[in-house]
FIMI-898116 format. One line per field, with one value per residue (C-alpha): y, x negated, z negated. Coordinates in pm, 1 decimal. Each point is the difference from the previous one (the first is absolute). Last residue first. Layout:
! residues N
v <- [Y, ...]
u <- [X, ...]
w <- [Z, ...]
! end
This chain:
! residues 308
v <- [-1879.1, -105.7, -78.5, 122.9, 363.5, -5.8, -47.5, 262.2, 250.9, -112.1, 48.7, 324.8, 145.4, -156.4, 300.2, 291.4, -103.3, 321.9, 264.2, -209.5, 228.9, 56.1, 255.8, 250.0, 211.7, 232.0, 250.5, 231.0, 252.1, 253.6, -305.9, -47.5, -30.9, -227.5, -163.0, -296.1, -176.1, -284.7, -108.9, -251.3, -198.5, 171.5, 299.5, 239.2, 137.6, 202.8, 314.0, 204.8, 301.1, 169.6, 201.9, -119.7, -32.7, 285.9, -123.8, 162.6, -199.0, -256.5, -241.4, -179.5, -282.2, -216.0, -340.8, -161.0, -379.2, -326.0, 56.1, -54.7, -387.5, -28.5, 193.2, -190.3, -325.8, 92.6, 115.0, -272.6, -220.3, 237.7, -24.6, 340.8, 365.1, -17.9, 93.2, 340.5, 76.9, -130.4, 340.2, 211.0, -152.3, 30.3, 330.1, 73.0, -140.6, 176.6, 330.8, -76.0, -112.5, 275.4, -46.1, 16.0, -340.2, 14.9, 207.0, 315.8, 131.4, -179.0, -362.0, 37.0, -113.9, 14.5, -352.8, -336.2, -45.1, -287.6, -100.7, 400.1, 98.6, 302.1, -37.7, 388.3, -45.4, 283.9, 368.5, 71.9, 183.8, 394.5, 176.4, -227.9, -190.4, -6.1, -222.3, 190.5, 324.1, -262.9, -99.0, 339.5, 117.1, -335.3, -301.8, -171.4, 233.2, -153.4, -338.4, 69.0, 96.3, -329.0, -205.5, 194.6, -88.9, -331.0, -52.2, 110.8, -171.1, -152.7, 310.9, -27.5, 189.6, 255.8, 302.9, 333.4, -15.6, -351.6, -42.8, -240.6, 4.7, -180.4, 45.0, -133.3, -259.4, -167.0, -294.8, -119.1, -330.6, -98.7, -192.2, -302.8, -280.4, -347.9, -271.2, -341.2, -116.2, 321.2, 237.6, 343.3, 196.1, 328.5, 220.6, 268.7, 194.4, 381.6, -137.4, -350.0, -284.0, -356.0, -133.8, -359.2, -138.7, -333.9, -155.0, -378.0, -114.8, -276.0, 100.2, 401.6, -68.4, 319.3, 348.3, 75.5, 292.1, 183.1, 289.6, 282.7, 170.9, -167.6, 332.7, 138.2, 343.3, 103.9, 274.2, 259.7, -114.7, 366.0, 12.1, -30.8, -293.9, -190.2, 167.7, -219.5, -334.5, 9.9, 34.6, -347.5, -169.6, 293.0, -116.9, -364.8, 107.4, 186.7, -292.8, -229.6, 224.6, -56.4, -312.2, -81.3, -32.7, -253.6, -278.4, 193.8, 39.8, -364.8, -3.8, 294.4, -193.6, -289.7, 192.1, 98.8, -364.2, -95.8, 276.2, -32.8, 192.4, 250.5, 325.2, -148.1, 75.7, -230.6, 73.7, 279.5, 334.9, 255.5, 346.5, 191.8, 113.8, -231.0, -128.0, -237.7, -280.5, -219.4, -320.2, 150.2, 99.3, -287.1, -286.4, -252.5, -123.0, -96.0, 112.5, -106.4, 219.5, 79.2, -356.8, -97.5, 271.2, -201.3, -259.9, -90.1, 159.3, -195.5, -198.2, 333.7, 132.3, -320.3, -32.7, 410.8, -120.5, -308.1, 175.4, 317.3]
u <- [-2887.1, 223.5, 333.1, 8.0, -114.4, 208.9, 332.3, -145.2, -41.8, 346.9, 191.5, -156.2, 38.0, 341.0, 181.5, -118.2, -314.6, -206.9, 248.0, 304.1, 282.3, 343.3, 180.8, 285.9, 121.8, 325.9, 226.3, 152.1, -226.9, 114.7, -10.1, -349.3, -223.2, 149.5, -356.2, -83.6, -315.0, -159.7, -347.3, -144.0, -330.3, -255.6, 319.7, 189.9, 366.8, 160.3, 220.9, 227.4, 210.7, 186.4, 301.8, 330.0, -104.5, -261.6, -373.4, -146.8, -230.6, -237.7, -25.6, -289.0, -28.0, -335.6, -17.7, -353.7, -67.8, 28.1, 366.4, 70.3, 13.7, 132.4, 320.0, -41.6, 76.3, 247.8, 177.4, -43.9, 133.6, 304.2, 81.0, -129.9, 142.2, -72.7, -382.7, 180.2, 246.7, -328.5, -230.2, 311.2, 25.7, -345.7, -24.3, 330.2, -153.9, -348.9, 192.1, 174.5, -308.8, -243.0, -187.1, -360.9, -53.1, 238.6, -254.0, 164.0, -4.4, -241.6, -138.7, -116.3, 237.4, -280.5, -159.9, 124.9, 239.6, 151.1, 317.1, 54.0, 349.1, -20.4, -227.3, 75.9, 348.0, 157.8, -8.1, -213.1, 148.2, -70.1, -97.9, -295.6, -195.6, 324.7, -170.0, -222.6, 214.6, 267.1, -195.3, -48.8, 330.9, 156.8, -28.3, 368.6, 131.6, -179.3, 75.7, 342.9, -61.7, -149.1, 244.2, 309.2, -210.8, -63.3, 276.5, 280.6, -124.8, 296.2, 215.1, 381.3, 313.1, -197.7, 298.4, -30.7, 349.4, -142.6, -376.5, -220.7, -359.7, -294.1, 145.8, -261.0, -112.2, -284.1, -159.2, -383.7, -144.8, -380.6, -76.5, 109.7, -297.9, 131.0, -185.1, 172.2, -268.7, -110.4, 346.0, 13.7, 307.4, 144.2, 259.5, 87.5, 303.7, 93.4, 65.0, -59.0, -177.9, -51.2, -308.4, -155.0, -335.8, -189.5, -306.0, -24.9, 219.1, 226.0, 362.5, -40.0, -134.8, -234.3, 132.4, 401.2, 170.1, 312.0, 141.4, 276.5, 218.0, 289.4, 114.7, 30.2, -154.5, 155.9, -214.7, 299.1, 279.0, 107.7, -391.3, 192.2, 227.3, -380.5, -62.8, 240.6, -13.3, -401.3, 132.7, 94.3, -381.1, -72.3, 305.1, -136.9, -374.2, 151.8, 230.0, -376.6, -177.9, 263.9, 0.7, -365.8, -198.2, -211.0, 237.5, 318.8, -165.6, 22.4, 334.8, 59.0, -153.3, 203.8, 301.3, -83.6, -34.6, 300.7, 201.6, -210.3, -293.0, -41.2, 109.2, -324.7, -215.0, -278.7, -351.0, -260.5, 87.5, 174.9, 67.5, 199.9, -231.3, -119.2, -269.7, -290.5, -124.2, -322.6, 159.2, 73.4, -337.7, -162.9, 85.6, -133.3, 296.2, 166.7, 344.5, 411.4, 220.0, -4.0, -29.3, 289.5, 221.0, -101.2, 55.1, 257.7, -19.6, 149.4, -310.2, -211.1, 222.6, 39.4, -404.6, -19.7, 237.2, -192.1, -347.3, 137.9]
w <- [-418.3, 324.1, -128.1, -267.0, 61.6, 370.9, -249.3, -259.5, 283.4, 156.7, -335.5, -44.9, 379.4, -40.4, 199.8, -123.3, -261.6, -15.6, 17.2, -169.2, 93.2, -149.2, 214.3, 3.5, 270.9, -35.6, 258.0, -197.4, -8.5, 203.1, 274.9, -52.2, -332.0, -211.7, -88.0, -248.8, 1.1, -243.0, 94.4, -231.2, 19.1, -171.6, -152.9, 170.1, -73.8, 253.4, 54.5, 243.2, 48.4, 223.7, -172.1, -122.5, -371.5, -83.3, -44.5, 300.6, 182.7, -72.4, -319.1, -135.2, -245.2, -104.7, -38.6, -235.7, 52.6, -164.9, -63.8, 403.0, -5.7, -310.7, 152.0, 306.9, -118.3, -222.4, 293.1, 204.9, -307.6, -27.8, 393.1, 173.3, -15.4, -323.4, 98.3, 96.4, -290.8, -200.8, 137.6, -74.8, -320.2, -134.6, 103.3, -231.3, -281.0, 46.8, 26.0, -343.0, -155.7, 122.2, 351.6, 53.7, 54.0, 290.6, 168.0, 162.2, 373.1, 225.7, 109.7, 361.2, 305.8, 286.0, -54.3, -60.5, 288.8, 181.2, 233.3, 1.3, 17.8, -194.2, -307.8, -30.6, -49.5, 207.6, 98.6, -286.5, -240.6, -67.8, -292.8, -91.5, -265.9, -283.7, -273.6, -166.0, -31.0, -70.4, -308.3, -126.1, 50.8, -194.0, 146.0, -78.4, 216.5, 299.1, -162.8, 31.9, 329.5, 89.9, -122.2, 150.1, 333.2, 9.9, -161.6, 246.4, 237.8, 136.7, -27.7, 153.3, -98.5, -236.2, -117.8, 132.8, 181.8, 162.0, 53.5, 168.8, -92.4, 109.4, 379.6, 74.8, -229.0, -4.9, -181.3, 90.8, -165.2, 109.7, -198.1, -194.7, 19.3, -151.4, -103.7, 0.0, 295.9, 173.5, 44.4, 137.0, -27.5, 235.7, -92.9, 288.9, 9.1, 60.7, 388.7, 3.5, -172.1, -163.4, -16.0, -17.4, -118.3, 12.6, -136.8, -126.0, 326.5, -13.7, -94.4, 48.3, 359.7, 97.2, 50.0, -87.3, 180.0, -88.4, 200.1, -131.7, 272.7, -157.9, -168.6, 296.9, 146.8, 337.0, 70.3, 91.4, -258.3, -78.2, -215.3, -317.5, 88.4, 132.7, -362.1, -202.6, 252.1, -81.1, -357.8, -27.5, -3.3, -260.9, -239.0, 55.4, -75.8, -317.3, -90.1, 63.4, -275.9, -248.0, -49.5, 64.1, 334.8, 173.4, -5.1, 92.9, 385.6, 60.4, -127.1, 269.9, 279.2, -114.7, 40.9, 355.9, 80.2, -95.2, 151.5, 361.2, 24.7, 297.9, -245.7, -255.9, 293.4, 44.1, -116.9, 151.5, -6.5, 204.3, -142.3, -245.2, -261.3, -287.2, 169.5, -212.1, 154.2, -89.7, 144.7, 369.1, 90.3, -287.7, 229.4, -202.6, -190.7, 373.0, 18.2, -46.2, 28.9, 384.1, 111.5, -241.1, 193.5, 304.9, -134.7, -227.7, -375.5, -318.9, -111.0, 1.1, -235.0, -161.7, -38.0, -74.3, -318.1, -128.8, 28.1, -167.1]
! end
């Protein structure tokens, strides 16, 4: 990550470099997640030359596993598909994504970076050789493009299909516990809040109460989100969350094609999925750490070590 971020900054000329290179203490810009098409801190990919644009994508690739990187690239390309579907009215563009580096990756002990745009937000915070990998947001609009009843593209298919398989495996009693509302919320509940530790209570069914088949599918679902990260980071995150209990909750109808939502929640883990807009063809997913988003864990450890 240090090498990729340094290569990116070296490839930028002013004034683009001024937009991309931010001070680490700028918490308002650094602690940021925005998956809607809004203005945001950083340098726009559209304003980068070929070498800098490739460097930005290579930086993004350091944070994502191969399959998650493929999902991210598909999400970026969907901007052109969505623009056509909307009759070109909003002028959406696949280059409307922004990159920002906070601090100096070559010299600073603590620094961070973000790659973000409509339906994509990836933030990594680094202290020394420790990486704090959250939040990671992936969305898709349209969530599914079909031809003659056959799927052409569906970038977040595993995230929906595994959750539905888990619902089926729960059985009537398990589903009654897991389904906590007849209607899905309008969006993921964590939304674009930079901080949240209250207001989203664990609900649904405890993973400890699942039978063998359902527990296997639940573990696969959690693993799917953790495996958005490179292997070493995913393994560390799996070890971290193994210490706490997890819950699975579903809201809305269970029939495919209708608006639905689910979440997985633990002590410092929140996975949210919703497909509630555009008649259930507009999906949002996020992996967050409510108590240690944006590197709060590694920064606290750094402060404790530097100022015992």
